TORBAKOL-221554 format. One record per residue (C-alpha): residue number from 1; x, y, z; chain; residue in one letter. Coordinates in nm, 2 decimals. Layout:
% TORBAKOL-221554
n | u | v | w | chain | res
NUM | X | Y | Z | A | a
...
***
This chain:
% TORBAKOL-221554
n | u | v | w | chain | res
1 | 0.00 | 0.00 | 0.00 | A | m
2 | 0.14 | 0.34 | -0.10 | A | a
3 | 0.21 | 0.58 | 0.18 | A | s
4 | -0.04 | 0.86 | 0.23 | A | e
5 | 0.24 | 1.08 | 0.37 | A | l
6 | 0.33 | 1.22 | 0.03 | A | d
7 | 0.34 | 1.59 | 0.10 | A | s
8 | 0.66 | 1.79 | 0.17 | A | s
9 | 0.51 | 1.88 | 0.50 | A | y
10 | 0.51 | 1.52 | 0.60 | A | d
11 | 0.88 | 1.48 | 0.59 | A | e
12 | 0.93 | 1.62 | 0.94 | A | v
13 | 0.65 | 1.39 | 1.07 | A | f
14 | 0.82 | 1.08 | 0.91 | A | k
15 | 1.16 | 1.18 | 1.05 | A | r
16 | 1.03 | 1.24 | 1.41 | A | v
17 | 0.83 | 0.91 | 1.41 | A | y
18 | 1.10 | 0.71 | 1.24 | A | g
19 | 0.87 | 0.60 | 0.96 | A | l
20 | 1.14 | 0.57 | 0.69 | A | d
21 | 1.38 | 0.36 | 0.91 | A | e
22 | 1.42 | 0.00 | 0.82 | A | e
23 | 1.43 | -0.29 | 1.05 | A | g
24 | 1.66 | -0.60 | 1.02 | A | n
25 | 1.41 | -0.75 | 0.78 | A | d
26 | 1.43 | -0.46 | 0.54 | A | g
27 | 1.08 | -0.35 | 0.62 | A | q
28 | 0.98 | -0.02 | 0.78 | A | p
29 | 1.01 | -0.03 | 1.16 | A | k
30 | 0.69 | 0.18 | 1.19 | A | v
31 | 0.39 | 0.14 | 0.96 | A | k
32 | 0.27 | 0.45 | 0.78 | A | h
33 | -0.07 | 0.40 | 0.95 | A | s
34 | -0.24 | 0.38 | 1.28 | A | i
35 | -0.33 | 0.04 | 1.43 | A | k
36 | -0.62 | -0.10 | 1.23 | A | e
37 | -0.94 | 0.07 | 1.34 | A | p
38 | -1.26 | -0.11 | 1.43 | A | d
39 | -1.51 | -0.16 | 1.15 | A | e
40 | -1.73 | 0.12 | 1.28 | A | a
41 | -1.43 | 0.36 | 1.28 | A | e
42 | -1.27 | 0.26 | 0.95 | A | r
43 | -1.44 | 0.51 | 0.73 | A | d
44 | -1.37 | 0.81 | 0.96 | A | r
45 | -1.05 | 0.91 | 0.78 | A | g
46 | -0.75 | 0.76 | 0.96 | A | y
47 | -0.39 | 0.75 | 0.83 | A | l
48 | -0.35 | 0.44 | 0.62 | A | g
49 | -0.72 | 0.39 | 0.56 | A | y
50 | -0.82 | 0.69 | 0.35 | A | l
51 | -1.06 | 0.68 | 0.06 | A | s
52 | -0.97 | 0.87 | -0.26 | A | p
53 | -1.22 | 1.14 | -0.16 | A | e
54 | -1.07 | 1.18 | 0.18 | A | q
55 | -0.72 | 1.21 | 0.03 | A | k
56 | -0.85 | 1.48 | -0.20 | A | a
57 | -1.01 | 1.67 | 0.09 | A | q
58 | -0.67 | 1.67 | 0.27 | A | v
59 | -0.51 | 1.82 | -0.04 | A | h
60 | -0.79 | 2.07 | -0.07 | A | q
61 | -0.76 | 2.18 | 0.30 | A | l
62 | -0.39 | 2.22 | 0.27 | A | r
63 | -0.42 | 2.44 | -0.05 | A | l
64 | -0.68 | 2.66 | 0.12 | A | m
65 | -0.46 | 2.71 | 0.43 | A | l
66 | -0.15 | 2.78 | 0.21 | A | e
67 | -0.36 | 3.05 | 0.03 | A | a
68 | -0.41 | 3.20 | 0.38 | A | e
69 | -0.03 | 3.21 | 0.43 | A | k
70 | -0.01 | 2.92 | 0.67 | A | y
71 | 0.30 | 2.70 | 0.64 | A | d
72 | 0.32 | 2.52 | 0.98 | A | q
73 | 0.14 | 2.21 | 1.10 | A | r
74 | 0.01 | 2.12 | 0.75 | A | l
75 | 0.13 | 1.76 | 0.76 | A | d
76 | -0.13 | 1.50 | 0.67 | A | t
77 | -0.19 | 1.35 | 1.02 | A | p
78 | -0.26 | 1.69 | 1.17 | A | t
79 | -0.50 | 1.79 | 0.89 | A | l
80 | -0.68 | 1.46 | 0.92 | A | l
81 | -0.74 | 1.53 | 1.29 | A | r
82 | -0.91 | 1.86 | 1.21 | A | f
83 | -1.11 | 1.70 | 0.92 | A | l
84 | -1.23 | 1.42 | 1.14 | A | r
85 | -1.33 | 1.67 | 1.41 | A | a
86 | -1.55 | 1.84 | 1.15 | A | r
87 | -1.67 | 1.53 | 0.97 | A | k
88 | -1.46 | 1.62 | 0.67 | A | f
89 | -1.64 | 1.95 | 0.61 | A | d
90 | -1.34 | 2.12 | 0.46 | A | v
91 | -1.46 | 2.48 | 0.52 | A | n
92 | -1.54 | 2.40 | 0.88 | A | a
93 | -1.21 | 2.23 | 0.93 | A | s
94 | -1.03 | 2.52 | 0.78 | A | k
95 | -1.20 | 2.76 | 1.02 | A | q
96 | -1.12 | 2.53 | 1.32 | A | m
97 | -0.75 | 2.52 | 1.21 | A | f
98 | -0.73 | 2.90 | 1.18 | A | i
99 | -0.89 | 2.95 | 1.52 | A | e
100 | -0.64 | 2.71 | 1.67 | A | c
101 | -0.35 | 2.89 | 1.51 | A | e
102 | -0.48 | 3.22 | 1.64 | A | k
103 | -0.50 | 3.08 | 1.99 | A | w
104 | -0.14 | 2.93 | 1.96 | A | r
105 | -0.01 | 3.27 | 1.85 | A | k
106 | -0.19 | 3.46 | 2.13 | A | e
107 | -0.06 | 3.20 | 2.38 | A | a
108 | 0.29 | 3.22 | 2.23 | A | m
109 | 0.28 | 2.84 | 2.26 | A | l
110 | 0.58 | 2.77 | 2.02 | A | d
111 | 0.80 | 2.98 | 2.25 | A | a
112 | 0.64 | 2.86 | 2.57 | A | l
113 | 0.71 | 2.49 | 2.52 | A | v
114 | 1.10 | 2.51 | 2.51 | A | p
115 | 1.11 | 2.74 | 2.81 | A | t
116 | 0.83 | 2.59 | 3.03 | A | w
117 | 0.91 | 2.52 | 3.39 | A | d
118 | 0.61 | 2.43 | 3.60 | A | y
119 | 0.79 | 2.47 | 3.93 | A | v
120 | 0.47 | 2.46 | 4.12 | A | e
121 | 0.39 | 2.11 | 4.00 | A | k
122 | 0.45 | 1.92 | 4.33 | A | d
123 | 0.25 | 2.17 | 4.53 | A | k
124 | -0.03 | 2.15 | 4.28 | A | m
125 | -0.03 | 1.77 | 4.31 | A | a
126 | -0.18 | 1.81 | 4.66 | A | q
127 | -0.50 | 1.93 | 4.49 | A | y
128 | -0.48 | 1.79 | 4.14 | A | y
129 | -0.24 | 1.50 | 4.08 | A | p
130 | -0.20 | 1.44 | 3.70 | A | q
131 | 0.06 | 1.24 | 3.52 | A | y
132 | 0.15 | 1.03 | 3.21 | A | y
133 | 0.25 | 0.67 | 3.29 | A | h
134 | 0.35 | 0.40 | 3.05 | A | k
135 | 0.11 | 0.27 | 2.78 | A | t
136 | -0.20 | 0.07 | 2.72 | A | d
137 | -0.22 | -0.24 | 2.50 | A | k
138 | -0.26 | -0.04 | 2.18 | A | d
139 | 0.05 | 0.17 | 2.25 | A | g
140 | -0.12 | 0.48 | 2.38 | A | r
141 | 0.03 | 0.69 | 2.66 | A | p
142 | -0.17 | 0.65 | 2.98 | A | i
143 | -0.28 | 0.98 | 3.14 | A | y
144 | -0.41 | 0.97 | 3.50 | A | v
145 | -0.58 | 1.26 | 3.67 | A | e
146 | -0.74 | 1.26 | 4.01 | A | k
147 | -1.01 | 1.52 | 4.06 | A | l
148 | -1.12 | 1.44 | 4.41 | A | g
149 | -0.90 | 1.69 | 4.58 | A | a
150 | -0.95 | 1.99 | 4.34 | A | i
151 | -0.98 | 2.31 | 4.54 | A | n
152 | -0.95 | 2.60 | 4.30 | A | l
153 | -0.93 | 2.85 | 4.59 | A | t
154 | -0.62 | 2.68 | 4.72 | A | e
155 | -0.48 | 2.61 | 4.38 | A | m
156 | -0.50 | 2.98 | 4.29 | A | r
157 | -0.29 | 3.06 | 4.59 | A | k
158 | -0.01 | 2.85 | 4.43 | A | i
159 | -0.05 | 2.95 | 4.07 | A | t
160 | -0.28 | 3.12 | 3.82 | A | t
161 | -0.55 | 2.98 | 3.60 | A | d
162 | -0.34 | 3.09 | 3.30 | A | e
163 | -0.05 | 2.88 | 3.41 | A | r
164 | -0.27 | 2.58 | 3.50 | A | m
165 | -0.41 | 2.58 | 3.14 | A | l
166 | -0.07 | 2.67 | 3.00 | A | g
167 | 0.07 | 2.36 | 3.16 | A | n
168 | -0.22 | 2.16 | 3.01 | A | l
169 | -0.13 | 2.29 | 2.66 | A | a
170 | 0.24 | 2.22 | 2.71 | A | v
171 | 0.17 | 1.86 | 2.81 | A | e
172 | -0.04 | 1.82 | 2.49 | A | y
173 | 0.26 | 1.95 | 2.29 | A | e
174 | 0.49 | 1.70 | 2.47 | A | k
175 | 0.25 | 1.42 | 2.37 | A | c
176 | 0.31 | 1.52 | 2.00 | A | a
177 | 0.68 | 1.51 | 2.07 | A | d
178 | 0.83 | 1.30 | 2.23 | A | p
179 | 0.55 | 1.08 | 2.37 | A | r
180 | 0.35 | 0.97 | 2.06 | A | f
181 | 0.66 | 0.92 | 1.84 | A | p
182 | 0.84 | 0.71 | 2.10 | A | a
183 | 0.52 | 0.49 | 2.15 | A | c
184 | 0.49 | 0.46 | 1.77 | A | s
185 | 0.85 | 0.34 | 1.74 | A | r
186 | 0.80 | 0.08 | 2.01 | A | k
187 | 0.46 | -0.05 | 1.89 | A | f
188 | 0.53 | -0.04 | 1.51 | A | g
189 | 0.24 | 0.18 | 1.41 | A | h
190 | 0.15 | 0.55 | 1.43 | A | v
191 | 0.01 | 0.64 | 1.78 | A | v
192 | -0.17 | 0.97 | 1.80 | A | e
193 | -0.41 | 0.93 | 2.10 | A | t
194 | -0.40 | 0.88 | 2.48 | A | c
195 | -0.58 | 0.65 | 2.72 | A | c
196 | -0.70 | 0.85 | 3.01 | A | t
197 | -0.80 | 0.74 | 3.36 | A | i
198 | -1.01 | 1.01 | 3.53 | A | m
199 | -1.04 | 0.93 | 3.90 | A | d
200 | -1.34 | 1.09 | 4.07 | A | l
201 | -1.28 | 0.94 | 4.41 | A | d
202 | -1.39 | 1.19 | 4.68 | A | n
203 | -1.56 | 1.42 | 4.44 | A | v
204 | -1.87 | 1.52 | 4.64 | A | g
205 | -2.15 | 1.78 | 4.61 | A | i
206 | -1.93 | 2.05 | 4.77 | A | r
207 | -1.64 | 2.00 | 4.53 | A | s
208 | -1.85 | 1.92 | 4.22 | A | a
209 | -1.89 | 2.28 | 4.11 | A | s
210 | -1.51 | 2.34 | 4.12 | A | q
211 | -1.44 | 2.02 | 3.93 | A | v
212 | -1.71 | 2.12 | 3.68 | A | y
213 | -1.55 | 2.47 | 3.63 | A | e
214 | -1.20 | 2.33 | 3.57 | A | y
215 | -1.31 | 2.05 | 3.34 | A | i
216 | -1.51 | 2.30 | 3.13 | A | k
217 | -1.20 | 2.52 | 3.08 | A | q
218 | -0.98 | 2.22 | 3.01 | A | a
219 | -1.22 | 2.06 | 2.77 | A | s
220 | -1.24 | 2.38 | 2.57 | A | n
221 | -0.87 | 2.36 | 2.50 | A | i
222 | -0.86 | 1.99 | 2.43 | A | s
223 | -1.17 | 1.98 | 2.20 | A | q
224 | -1.10 | 2.30 | 2.01 | A | n
225 | -0.73 | 2.30 | 1.98 | A | y
226 | -0.62 | 1.94 | 2.02 | A | y
227 | -0.89 | 1.75 | 1.83 | A | p
228 | -0.89 | 1.37 | 1.81 | A | e
229 | -0.63 | 1.32 | 2.08 | A | r
230 | -0.86 | 1.10 | 2.29 | A | l
231 | -0.83 | 0.73 | 2.23 | A | g
232 | -1.01 | 0.60 | 2.54 | A | k
233 | -1.14 | 0.76 | 2.86 | A | l
234 | -1.22 | 0.57 | 3.17 | A | y
235 | -1.41 | 0.77 | 3.44 | A | i
236 | -1.37 | 0.57 | 3.76 | A | i
237 | -1.51 | 0.60 | 4.11 | A | n
238 | -1.80 | 0.80 | 3.96 | A | a
239 | -2.00 | 0.93 | 4.26 | A | p
240 | -2.36 | 0.95 | 4.34 | A | w
241 | -2.52 | 1.22 | 4.12 | A | g
242 | -2.25 | 1.19 | 3.86 | A | f
243 | -2.51 | 1.09 | 3.60 | A | s
244 | -2.65 | 1.45 | 3.61 | A | y
245 | -2.30 | 1.60 | 3.57 | A | v
246 | -2.23 | 1.36 | 3.28 | A | w
247 | -2.55 | 1.46 | 3.11 | A | s
248 | -2.43 | 1.82 | 3.11 | A | v
249 | -2.07 | 1.74 | 3.01 | A | v
250 | -2.19 | 1.52 | 2.72 | A | k
251 | -2.35 | 1.83 | 2.57 | A | g
252 | -2.00 | 1.98 | 2.51 | A | w
253 | -1.87 | 1.67 | 2.34 | A | l
254 | -1.89 | 1.53 | 1.99 | A | d
255 | -2.10 | 1.20 | 1.98 | A | p
256 | -1.79 | 1.02 | 1.84 | A | v
257 | -1.60 | 1.13 | 2.16 | A | t
258 | -1.88 | 1.02 | 2.38 | A | v
259 | -1.84 | 0.66 | 2.24 | A | k
260 | -1.48 | 0.66 | 2.36 | A | k
261 | -1.58 | 0.73 | 2.72 | A | i
262 | -1.65 | 0.45 | 2.98 | A | h
263 | -1.82 | 0.55 | 3.30 | A | i
264 | -1.73 | 0.31 | 3.59 | A | l
265 | -1.80 | 0.30 | 3.96 | A | g
266 | -1.57 | 0.16 | 4.22 | A | s
267 | -1.55 | -0.19 | 4.06 | A | d
268 | -1.33 | -0.07 | 3.77 | A | y
269 | -1.01 | -0.28 | 3.78 | A | s
270 | -1.13 | -0.57 | 3.56 | A | k
271 | -1.24 | -0.32 | 3.29 | A | e
272 | -0.91 | -0.13 | 3.30 | A | l
273 | -0.70 | -0.45 | 3.28 | A | l
274 | -0.88 | -0.54 | 2.96 | A | k
275 | -0.71 | -0.23 | 2.80 | A | q
276 | -0.39 | -0.20 | 3.01 | A | i
277 | -0.13 | -0.46 | 3.11 | A | d
278 | -0.11 | -0.51 | 3.49 | A | a
279 | 0.26 | -0.42 | 3.48 | A | s
280 | 0.17 | -0.08 | 3.33 | A | n
281 | -0.12 | 0.00 | 3.56 | A | l
282 | -0.05 | 0.16 | 3.89 | A | p
283 | -0.12 | -0.07 | 4.18 | A | k
284 | -0.38 | 0.17 | 4.33 | A | e
285 | -0.59 | 0.10 | 4.02 | A | y
286 | -0.56 | -0.28 | 4.03 | A | g
287 | -0.23 | -0.32 | 3.84 | A | g
288 | 0.11 | -0.43 | 3.98 | A | t
289 | 0.32 | -0.12 | 3.89 | A | c
290 | 0.47 | 0.07 | 4.18 | A | q
291 | 0.78 | 0.23 | 4.01 | A | c
292 | 1.01 | 0.15 | 4.30 | A | g
293 | 0.75 | 0.15 | 4.57 | A | g
294 | 0.79 | 0.50 | 4.72 | A | e
295 | 0.48 | 0.72 | 4.77 | A | k
296 | 0.37 | 0.88 | 4.45 | A | d
297 | 0.65 | 0.70 | 4.26 | A | a
298 | 0.43 | 0.63 | 3.95 | A | c
299 | 0.32 | 0.99 | 3.93 | A | r
300 | 0.68 | 1.12 | 3.96 | A | r
301 | 0.84 | 0.86 | 3.73 | A | s
302 | 0.72 | 0.98 | 3.39 | A | d
303 | 0.78 | 0.62 | 3.29 | A | a
304 | 0.71 | 0.52 | 2.93 | A | g
305 | 0.88 | 0.47 | 2.59 | A | p
306 | 0.96 | 0.84 | 2.57 | A | w
307 | 1.21 | 0.77 | 2.85 | A | n
308 | 1.32 | 0.43 | 2.74 | A | e
309 | 1.60 | 0.31 | 2.51 | A | e
310 | 1.59 | 0.25 | 2.22 | A | p
311 | 1.26 | 0.44 | 2.17 | A | w
312 | 1.34 | 0.78 | 2.32 | A | k
313 | 1.48 | 1.06 | 2.12 | A | r
314 | 1.53 | 1.43 | 2.19 | A | p
315 | 1.22 | 1.64 | 2.12 | A | a
316 | 1.24 | 1.95 | 1.89 | A | w
317 | 1.19 | 2.18 | 2.19 | A | w
318 | 1.49 | 2.04 | 2.37 | A | e
319 | 1.74 | 2.18 | 2.12 | A | a
320 | 1.95 | 2.47 | 2.27 | A | a
321 | 1.89 | 2.69 | 1.96 | A | e
322 | 1.51 | 2.65 | 2.01 | A | e
323 | 1.53 | 2.76 | 2.37 | A | k
324 | 1.74 | 3.06 | 2.28 | A | e
325 | 1.50 | 3.16 | 2.00 | A | k
326 | 1.20 | 3.11 | 2.24 | A | a
327 | 1.36 | 3.32 | 2.52 | A | l
328 | 1.42 | 3.60 | 2.27 | A | e
329 | 1.06 | 3.58 | 2.16 | A | t
330 | 0.93 | 3.59 | 2.52 | A | l
331 | 1.17 | 3.86 | 2.64 | A | k
332 | 0.98 | 4.15 | 2.79 | A | g
333 | 0.64 | 3.98 | 2.77 | A | t
334 | 0.42 | 3.86 | 3.05 | A | a
335 | 0.53 | 3.50 | 2.96 | A | k
336 | 0.90 | 3.59 | 3.00 | A | d
337 | 1.05 | 3.31 | 3.23 | A | p
338 | 1.22 | 3.58 | 3.42 | A | a
339 | 0.88 | 3.73 | 3.51 | A | v
340 | 0.69 | 3.40 | 3.56 | A | t
341 | 0.97 | 3.26 | 3.78 | A | q
342 | 0.94 | 3.56 | 4.02 | A | k
343 | 0.56 | 3.50 | 4.03 | A | t
344 | 0.61 | 3.13 | 4.11 | A | a
345 | 0.87 | 3.20 | 4.37 | A | d
346 | 0.64 | 3.45 | 4.54 | A | a
347 | 0.35 | 3.19 | 4.54 | A | a
348 | 0.59 | 2.92 | 4.67 | A | g
349 | 0.69 | 3.14 | 4.97 | A | s
350 | 0.34 | 3.23 | 5.07 | A | s
***
């Protein structure tokens, strides 16, 4: 099957993912496609499974964006995510892409990633533990977030809403490089989504409104600017009354996304282990992984192919020249690390 990665914009994607590297058998180490989708998903427009019409729509979208002077992030996998998010309505996909680029520019995201230092991370973990940890059986990075301790009043004493959401965006960028490429190299096919465990243990009526407020802000970023990054979502320890909250949250989500979401109570381990090997699932969720056994070891480890030989490779944002360029871009702005560091130090001493 001919590769669908035939645009000049796809060369960087192929290099980062290692798609043109050959194994000992002379075959590509990584297939130019995602893992074969389910029958119901096959026609949605995934890399390696495109119809002639879908290929033409990718080309059309790229030409339309080039005409608007865009020349970044026009690789085929990225355009496919925006097209799927808008059911291959090219005009709607174009508008979504443009709005995303506008947000990226306003957030100065390309300069933020190489310079980002979330020094308040450990303090924030008291109220909102969140981390990436190993992979599921399909090669997706596992993302765990625990919402039961969320207290926005206390969190805002440590940091700002802008930095909380900025950290969310930076972590999405770090999924694109190095997490997804490393997982792709290990599993032999393109990986472009995450498997998320959202733990609602201890979320009660008093904290529900704050959880609702944060999730609404976070879902706006994920759905509008990082479409099609969710592979599976397991909502566990769903409390009494969650059905009402879920009925509201569903209204913000695309029906395709809703199908990826599994609502589980306290008896969730069996379902998680169908998707995640026990050795990759933290012990507190029914697996065997303890990452050395110390408290919070799995959260602190950042274990996964992105930190394992031979799969890990330096990300684009780790290059010294990228950091120098980013620092120059941010100099004198509200996002200048020299300014944000003072803010973080002040919060840390309070």
